[in-house]
C-alpha positions in Angstrom: 13.1 -10.7 7.3 12.7 -8.3 4.2 13.2 -5.2 3.0 9.5 -3.1 1.0 10.3 -1.3 -2.1 11.1 1.9 -1.1 9.0 3.5 -4.5 6.2 1.9 -2.5 6.1 4.0 0.0 9.6 6.5 0.2 10.2 4.4 3.7 11.6 0.7 3.7 10.0 -1.8 6.4 11.4 -4.2 8.0 8.7 -7.2 7.8 8.7 -9.7 10.7 6.2 -11.8 12.6 4.2 -10.4 15.8 6.7 -12.2 18.1 10.1 -10.3 16.3 8.5 -7.0 16.4 7.6 -7.1 20.0 11.0 -8.7 20.7 12.0 -5.1 20.1 10.3 -3.0 23.4 12.9 -1.6 25.0 15.4 -1.8 22.0 17.5 1.4 21.1 18.5 3.5 18.3 21.4 5.0 17.7 21.4 8.7 17.9 21.4 10.5 14.7 22.7 14.0 13.8 20.3 15.5 12.3 21.0 16.6 8.5 20.5 21.0 9.0 21.3 23.5 10.8 18.2 25.0 12.6 17.6 27.9 9.8 15.6 31.0 9.7 13.8 30.5 5.7 13.0 26.8 6.7 10.6 28.2 9.8 9.5 31.0 7.8 7.8 28.4 5.4 6.3 26.0 8.0 5.0 29.2 9.5 3.7 30.2 6.2 1.9 26.4 6.2 -0.4 27.3 9.1 -1.1 30.3 9.3 1.1 31.6 12.4 2.0 35.1 12.8 3.3 35.4 15.9 6.2 38.0 14.9 8.8 36.0 17.1 9.0 33.9 13.8 8.7 36.8 11.4 10.7 39.6 13.1 14.6 39.3 13.8 15.0 41.7 16.5 11.5 41.1 18.1 13.3 37.6 18.5 16.3 38.5 19.2 15.4 40.3 22.4 13.4 37.7 23.9 15.7 35.2 23.3 19.2 36.2 21.5 18.0 34.4 17.9 14.8 33.3 16.4 13.5 30.6 18.2 12.5 27.4 15.8 8.1 26.7 16.8 7.9 23.9 18.7 5.7 22.0 16.0 8.3 21.6 14.1 10.8 19.7 16.7 10.5 16.9 13.9 11.4 18.8 10.7 15.0 19.3 11.4 15.2 15.1 11.7 13.8 14.7 7.7 17.0 13.8 5.7 16.8 15.0 1.6 15.1 11.8 -0.1 18.4 11.9 -1.8 22.2 11.9 -1.7 24.9 11.6 -4.0 26.9 8.7 -1.6 23.7 6.7 -1.7 23.1 7.0 2.4 20.3 4.9 2.6 17.0 6.6 4.5 18.1 6.8 8.2 16.2 3.7 10.1 13.8 4.7 12.6 11.4 2.2 15.1 8.3 2.6 12.5 9.8 1.1 9.6 12.6 -1.2 11.2 10.6 -2.8 13.9 9.9 -6.3 12.2 6.3 -6.3 11.4 3.0 -7.6 8.8 1.6 -4.4 7.5 2.4 -3.0 4.9 1.7 0.9 5.2 1.9 3.4 8.4 -0.2 6.4 10.0 0.2 8.6 12.4 -1.6 8.4 15.9 -0.9 10.5 18.4 2.3 12.4 20.1 3.2 13.9 23.4 5.7 16.3 23.4 7.8 17.9 26.7 9.5 21.7 25.6 12.6 21.9 27.6 14.6 25.0 26.2 14.3 27.2 23.3 15.5 25.5 20.0 17.0 28.9 18.2 18.7 29.4 14.7 22.0 28.0 14.3 21.9 24.7 16.4 22.2 21.5 15.6 20.3 19.0 16.4 20.3 15.0 17.4 18.1 12.4 18.4 17.4 9.4 20.3 15.0 6.8 20.1 13.9 3.8 21.4 10.8 1.7 21.4 8.2 1.7 24.7 5.4 -1.1 23.3 4.4 -2.6 20.6 1.0 -4.1 21.1 -0.2 -7.3 20.5 -2.5 -6.8 16.2 -6.0 -4.7 16.7 -8.7 -4.4 14.1 -9.6 -0.9 13.0 -11.6 0.6 10.7 -8.2 0.9 8.5 -7.2 -3.3 8.4 -5.2 -5.2 10.8 -2.4 -4.0 12.5 -0.2 -2.6 15.5 0.3 -0.1 17.6 3.8 1.0 17.9 5.2 3.6 20.9 8.4 5.3 20.6 10.1 7.5 22.6 12.2 10.1 21.7 15.4 12.1 23.1 16.3 15.5 21.7 19.4 17.3 22.8 21.4 20.5 21.2 24.4 20.8 20.2 26.1 21.2 23.4 24.6 18.0 24.0 21.8 19.5 26.9 18.0 17.7 26.3 16.1 20.1 24.2 12.5 18.0 24.7 11.1 14.7 25.0 8.5 13.3 22.4 6.3 9.9 22.5 5.5 9.0 19.3 1.8 6.2 18.7 1.7 5.4 14.9 -0.3 2.5 13.7 1.2 -0.4 11.1 -1.2 -1.9 8.8 -2.0 -4.3 6.5 -4.9 -2.2 3.9 -7.4 -3.9 2.5 -8.2 -4.7 -0.7 -11.4 -3.0 -0.3 -11.5 0.6 1.0 -12.0 1.1 4.7 -13.6 4.2 5.9 -11.8 5.4 9.0 -13.9 5.4 11.5 -14.0 9.4 14.0 -13.5 8.9 17.5 -15.4 11.8 19.7 -13.9 13.8 21.3 -13.0 12.5 25.3 -16.6 11.9 27.2 -17.5 14.0 29.3 -15.4 17.3 28.1 -17.3 20.2 27.0 -16.3 23.5 25.7 -18.2 26.7 27.6 -18.2 29.8 26.3 -16.3 31.5 29.1 -12.3 31.5 27.9 -13.2 30.5 24.6 -10.5 30.7 21.2 -11.6 32.4 18.5 -12.6 30.7 15.8 -10.4 29.8 12.8 -11.5 28.1 9.6 -9.5 27.1 6.9 -10.4 24.7 3.5 -8.1 22.1 2.9 -6.9 21.5 -0.4 -4.5 19.4 -2.3 -1.9 22.8 -2.3 -2.3 23.0 1.3 -1.2 19.5 2.0 1.8 19.5 -0.4 2.4 22.7 1.2 2.7 20.4 4.0 4.9 17.9 2.7 7.5 20.4 1.2 6.9 22.3 4.9 7.3 19.5 7.3 9.6 17.2 4.8 7.5 14.6 5.4 6.6 12.9 1.8 5.4 10.2 2.9 2.8 9.9 -0.5 -0.5 9.6 1.1 0.4 12.9 2.3 0.3 14.2 -1.5 -0.4 11.1 -4.0 -4.5 10.9 -3.5 -4.6 7.5 -5.2 -1.8 6.3 -2.4 -4.0 7.6 -0.1 -7.5 5.9 -0.9 -5.4 2.3 -1.8 -4.9 3.3 2.5 -8.0 3.4 2.7 -8.2 6.9 3.5 -10.5 9.1 2.1 -8.1 11.4 -0.1 -4.2 12.6 1.1 -4.4 14.1 4.1 -2.7 16.4 6.5 0.3 15.5 8.8 2.7 17.3 11.3 0.7 19.9 10.0 -1.5 19.6 13.3 1.6 20.2 15.9 2.1 23.7 14.2 -1.6 24.3 14.4 -2.3 23.6 17.2 0.3 25.6 18.9 -0.6 28.8 16.8 -4.1 28.9 17.6 -2.9 28.6 21.3 -0.3 31.2 20.6 -3.3 33.8 18.8 -5.4 33.9 22.1 -1.5 33.9 24.5 1.0 36.5 22.3 4.3 35.9 21.6 5.3 36.1 24.6 4.0 32.8 25.8 6.1 29.8 26.1 4.6 26.4 25.2 5.5 23.8 27.3 3.8 20.3 26.7 2.1 19.3 23.9 -0.4 16.2 23.9 -2.0 15.3 20.3 -4.5 13.4 19.1 -5.1 12.4 15.1 -9.0 10.6 15.3 -9.1 10.4 11.6 -8.1 11.5 8.7 -8.6 15.2 7.3 -8.6 14.9 3.6 -8.7 16.9 0.8 -12.0 18.4 0.4 -12.7 18.9 3.7 -12.8 22.4 5.6 -11.5 22.2 9.8 -13.5 24.4 12.3 -11.6 24.8 15.2 -13.0 24.6 18.7 -10.5 25.5 21.6 -11.2 26.9 24.5 -9.0 27.2 28.5 -9.5 24.1 30.2 -6.9 25.6 32.8 -4.7 27.8 34.7 -2.3 27.3 37.6 0.0 28.7 39.2 3.7 26.9 39.4 6.7 29.4 40.7 6.2 32.8 39.7 4.9 31.4 36.3 0.6 31.3 35.2 -0.1 28.8 33.1 -2.6 28.1 31.1 -3.7 24.2 29.3 -5.9 24.9 26.1 -7.8 22.2 24.8 -8.2 22.7 20.8 -10.5 20.0 18.8 -9.7 20.3 15.4 -13.1 19.7 13.3 -14.2 19.2 10.4 -18.0 17.7 8.0 -16.7 15.0 8.9 -16.3 14.9 12.9 -13.4 15.4 15.0 -9.7 14.7 13.1 -7.5 16.5 15.6 -7.0 17.2 19.4 -5.0 18.8 21.1 -4.3 20.0 25.0 -1.9 22.7 24.9 0.0 24.1 27.9 2.1 27.0 28.1 3.7 29.8 30.4 2.0 32.8 30.1 3.4 36.4 30.0 3.4 38.6 32.5 1.2 40.9 31.8 
């Protein structure tokens, strides 16, 4: 096994063959305490990225009346775990299964996430994360290249040891080819439509290099494909592309409709094709289902993030609606 120079990706990848990588299925990394406490300035920068006007994140008095403190947007779950790129004590970048599972492939790209939010994460909380390898697939050939899908299960706890969220992440680790590929666009789930009733307002947003750089800064995800156009193209992607932006953006589409007193409970997000500099995002969203759970009314909202190249991402966001 060997390490890839961190200057190439910002991460140190461990190389190995498929058998070595698949031997990691079921392995659990030690719990890691996040670098920073949950804090309001970082929350405001993230909300500025996705255009989230929710007063929970901007009006301290309003938030205190509901939660006792400003809550973290659910889309920021992994922002708090992102470490500084440099430290004076030369501490290595914390390992994750995406970098430490020994596999072929010189780059990575996220594919899907599924999150369940169990308790509010509030300003002043200090989170820790524990990650386990759920699956490493046999080699797959995709339009981006040949590689392996890695699924990891993550448990997030606060400083009191309470489990505040559970999360599954799937990424693709692959070998870039010498020729630039054009990623295929996966259509929305077959058989599903967007009816005119219970539809949510469209959100239109141009994707600029500035937005991509803002995304990297607000999420602390400095993987070079998110801000370095040449690196992204070498990955087989059209241009620099958005990253954890989609978690906060699809949540914002939901709460713009449901209101600031709604509580996001779950989000299943699939990233179907890179959304890049030069694209224009147009959302299509509708209420897929309503149901009662005890005294709560729940709504499932399906959000499709489209560009002129097709569907870039789609999410199913479940929230508890506030009493009217």
